GUTORKE-875494 format. One line per 2 residues: number of its first residue (from 1); their letters; for each residue z, x, y of C-alpha. Coordinates in nm, 3 decimals. Each point is the difference from the previous one (the first is absolute). Layout:
BEGIN
NUM) a) Z:X:Y ~ ...;
REM end
This chain:
BEGIN
1) me) 5.834:14.007:24.792 ~ 0.282:-0.165:0.194;
3) ls) 0.322:-0.106:-0.173 ~ 0.194:-0.299:0.130;
5) vk) 0.291:-0.221:-0.098 ~ -0.048:-0.377:0.028;
7) qk) 0.224:-0.300:-0.067 ~ -0.144:-0.307:-0.167;
9) qe) 0.179:-0.332:-0.044 ~ -0.093:-0.212:-0.303;
11) ls) 0.133:-0.327:-0.137 ~ 0.009:-0.017:-0.381;
13) lg) 0.154:-0.233:-0.252 ~ 0.203:0.158:-0.276;
15) ms) 0.231:-0.118:-0.274 ~ 0.338:0.158:-0.051;
17) fq) 0.122:0.083:-0.349 ~ 0.276:-0.262:0.023;
19) lg) -0.245:-0.269:0.114 ~ -0.222:0.082:-0.296;
21) qa) 0.296:-0.024:-0.234 ~ 0.105:-0.333:0.151;
23) ie) -0.349:-0.140:-0.058 ~ 0.007:0.125:-0.358;
25) ll) 0.342:-0.158:-0.048 ~ -0.142:-0.340:0.092;
27) qy) -0.234:-0.005:-0.297 ~ 0.267:0.094:-0.255;
29) st) 0.112:-0.256:-0.256 ~ 0.377:-0.053:-0.028;
31) yd) 0.005:0.225:-0.306 ~ -0.193:0.276:0.180;
33) lh) 0.231:-0.035:0.301 ~ 0.303:0.043:-0.226;
35) qy) -0.148:0.322:-0.142 ~ -0.085:0.125:0.350;
37) ik) 0.355:-0.059:0.126 ~ 0.137:0.197:-0.295;
39) eq) -0.235:0.288:0.087 ~ 0.128:-0.005:0.359;
41) el) 0.355:0.034:-0.126 ~ -0.098:0.320:-0.180;
43) en) -0.180:0.140:0.305 ~ 0.249:-0.102:0.268;
45) pl) 0.364:0.117:-0.037 ~ 0.110:-0.264:0.254;
47) ie) -0.106:-0.290:-0.220 ~ 0.234:-0.151:-0.255;
49) lk) -0.110:-0.293:-0.217 ~ 0.208:-0.273:-0.152;
51) et) -0.185:-0.173:-0.282 ~ 0.036:-0.377:-0.001;
53) yq) -0.216:-0.095:-0.294 ~ 0.121:-0.188:-0.303;
55) dn) -0.092:0.045:-0.364 ~ -0.325:-0.187:0.048;
57) ff) -0.130:0.227:0.275 ~ -0.378:-0.006:-0.014;
59) da) -0.001:-0.200:-0.321 ~ -0.276:0.096:-0.235;
61) gl) -0.139:-0.239:-0.256 ~ -0.095:0.125:-0.341;
63) kg) -0.291:-0.177:-0.159 ~ 0.065:-0.123:-0.347;
65) ka) 0.344:-0.058:-0.146 ~ 0.168:0.327:0.088;
67) sh) 0.328:-0.025:0.188 ~ 0.042:0.183:0.330;
69) ts) 0.370:0.050:0.048 ~ -0.038:0.377:0.019;
71) th) -0.034:0.163:0.341 ~ -0.261:0.235:-0.141;
73) li) -0.262:-0.267:-0.062 ~ -0.298:0.228:-0.043;
75) de) 0.183:0.209:-0.257 ~ 0.102:-0.319:-0.178;
77) ak) -0.358:-0.124:-0.009 ~ -0.113:0.328:-0.152;
79) sn) 0.279:-0.011:-0.259 ~ -0.092:-0.359:-0.094;
81) eq) -0.362:0.097:-0.049 ~ 0.101:0.303:-0.204;
83) gl) 0.236:-0.219:-0.203 ~ -0.282:-0.237:-0.090;
85) re) -0.217:0.288:-0.116 ~ 0.288:0.135:-0.204;
87) al) 0.048:-0.343:-0.156 ~ -0.366:-0.001:-0.106;
89) fe) 0.042:0.345:-0.149 ~ 0.312:-0.109:-0.190;
91) qa) -0.210:-0.278:-0.156 ~ -0.268:0.257:-0.075;
93) kl) 0.250:0.212:-0.193 ~ 0.093:-0.303:-0.211;
95) lc) -0.366:-0.065:-0.073 ~ -0.106:0.360:-0.070;
97) se) 0.208:0.242:-0.200 ~ -0.237:0.299:0.018;
99) dn) 0.063:0.249:0.282 ~ -0.367:0.038:0.094;
101) eq) -0.039:-0.377:0.052 ~ 0.322:-0.016:0.205;
103) ql) -0.123:0.287:0.220 ~ -0.332:-0.179:0.047;
105) lf) 0.163:-0.328:0.101 ~ 0.248:0.174:0.229;
107) yl) -0.291:0.166:0.180 ~ -0.200:-0.323:0.030;
109) ih) 0.296:-0.210:0.119 ~ 0.073:0.244:0.280;
111) nl) -0.364:-0.009:0.110 ~ -0.015:-0.379:0.046;
113) nd) -0.047:-0.133:0.351 ~ 0.183:-0.305:0.140;
115) sg) -0.257:-0.237:-0.152 ~ 0.028:0.152:-0.346;
117) yl) -0.329:0.192:0.008 ~ -0.022:0.350:-0.141;
119) cl) -0.079:0.261:0.266 ~ -0.125:0.316:-0.167;
121) td) -0.200:0.303:0.114 ~ -0.281:0.193:-0.167;
123) ke) 0.247:0.267:-0.113 ~ 0.232:-0.179:-0.240;
125) pf) 0.208:0.151:-0.284 ~ -0.142:-0.264:-0.238;
127) de) -0.356:-0.072:-0.106 ~ -0.171:-0.337:0.045;
129) tt) 0.062:-0.113:-0.359 ~ 0.373:0.074:0.029;
131) ie) 0.029:-0.179:0.333 ~ -0.183:-0.302:-0.146;
133) kg) 0.252:-0.007:-0.283 ~ 0.285:0.021:0.251;
135) vh) -0.139:-0.289:0.205 ~ 0.001:-0.222:-0.310;
137) ll) 0.355:0.109:-0.082 ~ 0.104:-0.103:0.349;
139) qq) -0.109:-0.357:-0.075 ~ 0.286:-0.017:-0.252;
141) ig) 0.271:0.074:0.257 ~ -0.121:-0.141:0.331;
143) pi) -0.205:-0.283:0.150 ~ -0.341:-0.028:-0.164;
145) gi) -0.250:0.190:0.213 ~ 0.244:0.277:0.092;
147) ga) -0.150:0.349:0.007 ~ -0.355:-0.117:0.069;
149) rs) -0.218:0.235:0.200 ~ -0.218:-0.271:0.153;
151) lk) -0.005:-0.374:0.063 ~ -0.248:-0.046:-0.284;
153) ec) 0.224:0.182:-0.249 ~ 0.304:-0.193:0.121;
155) ll) -0.167:-0.339:-0.059 ~ -0.146:0.106:-0.335;
157) lq) 0.342:0.115:-0.124 ~ 0.142:-0.345:0.079;
159) it) -0.282:-0.171:-0.190 ~ 0.024:0.241:-0.295;
161) yn) 0.375:-0.046:-0.048 ~ 0.059:-0.357:0.117;
163) hp) -0.332:-0.188:-0.015 ~ -0.232:0.151:-0.263;
165) ee) -0.176:-0.338:-0.036 ~ -0.139:0.021:0.355;
167) ts) -0.328:0.171:-0.097 ~ -0.204:-0.130:0.296;
169) ak) 0.256:0.122:0.250 ~ 0.015:0.337:-0.173;
171) ii) -0.378:0.047:0.018 ~ -0.010:-0.106:0.365;
173) ie) 0.272:0.253:0.089 ~ -0.163:0.276:-0.203;
175) qy) -0.357:-0.049:0.122 ~ -0.014:-0.237:0.297;
177) le) 0.318:0.049:0.203 ~ -0.197:0.089:0.314;
179) fl) -0.217:-0.310:-0.044 ~ 0.316:-0.207:-0.029;
181) ad) 0.140:0.152:0.321 ~ -0.327:-0.080:0.178;
183) rk) 0.002:-0.355:-0.146 ~ -0.334:0.048:-0.174;
185) wn) 0.080:-0.258:-0.263 ~ -0.358:-0.096:-0.080;
187) ei) -0.087:0.364:-0.070 ~ 0.300:0.028:-0.234;
189) ar) -0.097:-0.321:-0.181 ~ -0.359:0.117:-0.047;
191) am) 0.100:0.348:-0.117 ~ 0.255:-0.132:-0.250;
193) qi) -0.212:-0.303:-0.092 ~ 0.293:-0.237:0.044;
195) pl) 0.029:-0.320:0.209 ~ 0.132:0.019:0.355;
197) se) 0.298:-0.211:-0.105 ~ 0.107:0.281:-0.237;
199) vk) -0.026:0.252:0.283 ~ 0.223:-0.223:0.213;
201) ra) 0.252:-0.037:-0.282 ~ 0.006:0.377:-0.054;
203) qd) 0.037:0.061:0.373 ~ 0.291:-0.243:0.026;
205) fi) 0.166:0.179:-0.291 ~ -0.054:0.346:0.152;
207) kt) 0.173:-0.122:0.317 ~ 0.317:-0.052:-0.207;
209) ln) 0.015:0.369:-0.095 ~ 0.220:0.235:0.198;
211) pk) -0.192:0.275:0.186 ~ 0.328:0.176:0.081;
213) pc) 0.219:-0.023:-0.311 ~ 0.292:0.191:0.154;
215) sg) -0.014:-0.132:0.354 ~ 0.361:-0.048:0.107;
217) lf) 0.129:0.215:-0.287 ~ 0.010:0.321:0.204;
219) dy) -0.033:-0.158:0.344 ~ 0.330:0.073:0.173;
221) si) -0.131:0.114:0.335 ~ 0.228:-0.035:0.300;
223) ey) -0.078:-0.229:0.290 ~ 0.214:0.009:0.314;
225) vk) 0.018:-0.354:0.127 ~ 0.264:0.012:0.273;
227) pd) -0.158:-0.168:0.304 ~ 0.015:0.142:0.352;
229) iv) -0.003:-0.345:0.162 ~ 0.147:-0.324:-0.134;
231) ve) -0.108:-0.348:0.113 ~ 0.194:-0.295:-0.142;
233) mk) 0.005:-0.374:0.044 ~ 0.351:-0.123:0.085;
235) ed) 0.064:-0.362:0.094 ~ -0.371:-0.055:0.072;
237) kl) -0.007:0.299:0.233 ~ -0.157:0.341:-0.049;
239) vy) 0.241:0.290:0.041 ~ -0.091:0.367:-0.022;
241) yl) 0.164:0.342:0.003 ~ -0.070:0.361:-0.081;
243) ne) 0.134:0.100:-0.338 ~ 0.180:0.309:0.130;
245) ad) 0.358:-0.068:-0.107 ~ -0.020:0.287:-0.249;
247) lp) -0.108:0.262:0.252 ~ 0.273:0.263:0.054;
249) ei) 0.210:-0.004:0.315 ~ -0.075:0.298:0.224;
251) hf) 0.310:0.165:0.150 ~ 0.062:0.297:0.226;
253) kn) 0.202:0.277:-0.164 ~ 0.338:0.048:0.168;
255) py) 0.012:0.385:-0.008 ~ -0.289:0.006:0.250;
257) te) 0.148:-0.247:0.248 ~ 0.057:0.267:0.267;
259) fg) -0.290:0.235:0.065 ~ 0.171:0.228:0.247;
261) sn) -0.132:0.113:0.334 ~ -0.154:0.331:-0.108;
263) kd) -0.376:0.027:0.009 ~ -0.026:0.209:-0.315;
265) et) -0.250:-0.057:-0.280 ~ 0.247:-0.194:-0.212;
267) tk) 0.070:-0.247:0.279 ~ -0.373:-0.042:0.067;
269) yi) -0.060:-0.062:-0.369 ~ 0.278:-0.259:-0.024;
271) sn) -0.122:-0.168:0.317 ~ -0.349:-0.020:-0.145;
273) ry) 0.131:-0.146:-0.325 ~ 0.207:-0.252:0.196;
275) nh) -0.306:-0.116:0.190 ~ -0.181:-0.033:-0.331;
277) fk) 0.292:-0.206:-0.135 ~ -0.025:-0.239:0.296;
279) wl) -0.378:-0.016:-0.038 ~ 0.034:-0.095:-0.367;
281) lq) 0.234:-0.290:0.082 ~ -0.226:-0.121:0.279;
283) si) -0.317:0.028:-0.210 ~ 0.150:-0.195:-0.289;
285) eq) 0.116:-0.272:0.236 ~ -0.340:-0.009:0.172;
287) rr) -0.169:-0.026:-0.340 ~ 0.226:-0.292:-0.091;
289) lt) -0.064:-0.187:0.324 ~ -0.377:0.053:-0.020;
291) il) -0.023:-0.130:-0.356 ~ 0.215:-0.301:0.088;
293) kv) -0.227:-0.084:0.295 ~ -0.303:0.016:-0.227;
295) ve) 0.164:-0.213:-0.270 ~ 0.118:-0.259:0.254;
297) vl) -0.353:-0.059:0.126 ~ -0.142:0.022:-0.351;
299) ia) 0.229:-0.281:-0.121 ~ -0.088:-0.213:0.301;
301) kq) -0.373:0.049:-0.060 ~ 0.017:-0.043:-0.378;
303) er) 0.270:-0.267:-0.021 ~ -0.216:-0.222:-0.219;
305) ff) -0.046:0.282:-0.250 ~ 0.375:0.056:-0.035;
307) ke) 0.049:-0.372:-0.062 ~ -0.312:-0.088:-0.201;
309) gf) -0.140:0.318:-0.156 ~ -0.314:0.213:0.015;
311) qs) -0.237:-0.295:0.031 ~ 0.142:-0.053:0.352;
313) lm) -0.036:0.359:0.119 ~ -0.148:0.002:0.350;
315) pl) -0.242:0.257:0.146 ~ 0.206:0.277:0.158;
317) tl) -0.072:0.359:0.103 ~ 0.211:0.295:0.108;
319) kd) -0.151:-0.035:0.346 ~ 0.128:-0.360:0.024;
321) ia) 0.357:0.122:-0.064 ~ -0.041:0.295:0.237;
323) ie) -0.104:-0.229:0.288 ~ 0.288:-0.236:-0.073;
325) ig) 0.272:0.266:0.011 ~ -0.160:0.219:0.267;
327) mh) -0.047:0.308:-0.214 ~ -0.298:0.210:-0.101;
329) es) -0.185:-0.105:-0.315 ~ 0.062:0.343:-0.156;
331) tv) 0.377:-0.056:0.038 ~ -0.024:-0.334:-0.183;
333) sr) -0.212:0.168:-0.266 ~ 0.267:0.263:-0.063;
335) at) 0.280:-0.257:0.006 ~ -0.169:-0.204:-0.273;
337) mn) -0.102:0.298:-0.211 ~ 0.173:0.059:-0.337;
339) kv) 0.219:-0.309:0.038 ~ 0.078:-0.253:-0.272;
341) iq) 0.097:-0.351:0.109 ~ 0.199:-0.241:-0.215;
343) tp) -0.103:-0.363:0.058 ~ 0.061:-0.334:-0.172;
345) wg) -0.336:0.071:-0.171 ~ 0.083:0.344:-0.134;
347) af) 0.014:0.360:0.119 ~ -0.317:0.183:0.106;
349) dl) -0.149:0.241:0.252 ~ 0.058:-0.122:0.355;
351) rl) -0.366:0.068:0.081 ~ -0.103:-0.291:-0.223;
353) lf) 0.113:-0.235:0.276 ~ -0.267:0.142:0.229;
355) ts) -0.341:-0.141:-0.073 ~ -0.318:-0.010:0.204;
357) kl) -0.153:-0.333:0.090 ~ -0.330:-0.166:-0.080;
359) ek) -0.152:-0.235:0.252 ~ -0.083:-0.357:-0.099;
361) ad) -0.286:-0.210:0.134 ~ 0.240:-0.220:0.202;
363) gt) 0.138:0.300:0.191 ~ 0.325:0.032:-0.196;
365) sv) 0.079:0.291:-0.228 ~ 0.128:0.053:-0.352;
367) sq) 0.173:0.302:-0.155 ~ -0.148:0.219:-0.271;
369) me) 0.293:-0.090:-0.224 ~ -0.078:-0.370:0.026;
371) vk) -0.365:0.069:-0.077 ~ 0.102:0.199:-0.309;
373) ti) 0.224:-0.285:-0.113 ~ -0.290:-0.246:0.034;
375) le) -0.228:0.245:-0.183 ~ 0.241:0.016:-0.294;
377) ti) 0.011:-0.380:-0.017 ~ -0.380:-0.031:0.010;
379) ie) -0.048:0.244:-0.286 ~ 0.285:-0.154:-0.201;
381) ke) -0.167:-0.342:0.015 ~ -0.363:0.112:-0.040;
383) nk) -0.220:-0.091:-0.296 ~ 0.056:0.294:-0.236;
385) ik) -0.329:-0.066:-0.174 ~ -0.178:0.054:0.333;
387) pl) 0.239:0.194:0.227 ~ -0.067:0.031:0.371;
389) sd) -0.166:0.311:0.138 ~ 0.142:0.176:0.306;
391) qq) -0.286:-0.140:0.210 ~ 0.070:-0.354:-0.118;
393) is) 0.367:0.040:0.090 ~ -0.101:0.137:0.341;
395) nw) -0.221:-0.307:0.054 ~ 0.287:-0.230:-0.107;
397) fs) 0.234:0.149:0.262 ~ -0.266:-0.048:0.267;
399) ne) -0.087:-0.359:-0.097 ~ 0.342:-0.134:-0.100;
401) kg) 0.243:0.198:0.217 ~ -0.215:0.109:0.291;
403) it) 0.092:0.365:-0.069 ~ -0.276:0.259:0.011;
405) ia) 0.064:0.267:-0.263 ~ -0.260:0.249:-0.119;
407) rr) -0.072:0.027:-0.372 ~ 0.121:0.363:-0.004;
409) ti) 0.330:-0.114:0.156 ~ 0.044:-0.257:-0.279;
411) sk) -0.065:0.281:-0.249 ~ 0.259:0.219:0.175;
413) yr) 0.265:-0.274:-0.004 ~ -0.076:-0.076:-0.364;
415) de) 0.050:0.365:-0.095 ~ 0.330:0.009:0.190;
417) ln) 0.112:-0.305:-0.199 ~ -0.109:0.165:-0.329;
419) ip) -0.248:-0.281:-0.067 ~ -0.310:0.110:-0.195;
421) pa) -0.354:-0.090:0.116 ~ -0.173:-0.320:-0.114;
423) sq) -0.177:0.176:-0.285 ~ 0.336:0.093:-0.154;
425) rk) 0.158:-0.341:0.059 ~ -0.267:-0.185:-0.195;
427) ei) 0.100:-0.158:-0.331 ~ -0.217:-0.046:-0.310;
429) iv) -0.207:-0.318:-0.015 ~ -0.003:-0.132:-0.355;
REM end
């Protein structure tokens, strides 16, 4: 065996750690970027931050009527929810003087979910009879239907306490609720031996009942709504900017101004941290410029949308923007990721402005959003006694609009719009 030493030259493509971090930085929302900058301050002794935000930094909206002046919004939401439960329990103490009943109600109230349903396990400290008694006691202190363990029980409680005369509706809920959900009205009429008109009347009444008696009562979840990009109409012109005024200013700490000429480990460390400091500033600026380039082209391409609304949204892909600004599609994808845009038509995910196109018979194209808008209008105006099937809607688009859309695509769009199928849109014929 002969041993030898050989040199081999290879060309390979690698990604440095800093390049990877810069790419990751591009896909951060403004809020995430703010958190990242704060982390860099902790890791890099050369970085000093000066916060510029005001009291409304990253405003959070509380659903319901709770105020949100506190800086600890999540804690406030929890305290509001707890306060409402305590208020229910205070009413329970006025209603029930016996300790065992108060303990029962306290337990049940603190096991209600946000809709007012009772969420219990198989291992409860109370038996079924006691819990049933507690549920009926709850009807005296809260919205009727509170404490129900199912939709059926919730609706029956409302009939029992508020509408005892609705016997047909009560029987339908007790015995034929699934038939009602499947719109099998003829089967219900035959089984109950009542006319179809009575089934329709009972159904219309059941629709007035509240399936979530406490919806909104405990719903104080936090939603961060501060947009990353703002587009406004001023003097008939569209203006835009990144909403970064609240980001902290990044400064270089004075004690490290002079590194010294020694090549010791401390100097190397400080030099490395200084390079990282410069990289951070450059990466943030590059992120800003990239997003602005994307938004500039986006506004030019979707000008009609910003002026007229979603019905005027044009077909547009990430690739279209990438070609326009001379960047890779993956870069545009990261720049648009996790970004909220504020427009004259509301605030929403920036990606909503990108929509694939459908070809028309005349060679032109139409956006998915426009097709969905037309779909909503078609279903809104259809004959509810004989609603259109997905295939019929597909045929309508082909014949009337020259747009070829498969039946399964219509079904997909309908699901995305939360529109039920034709069988569930049909009304009773009397």
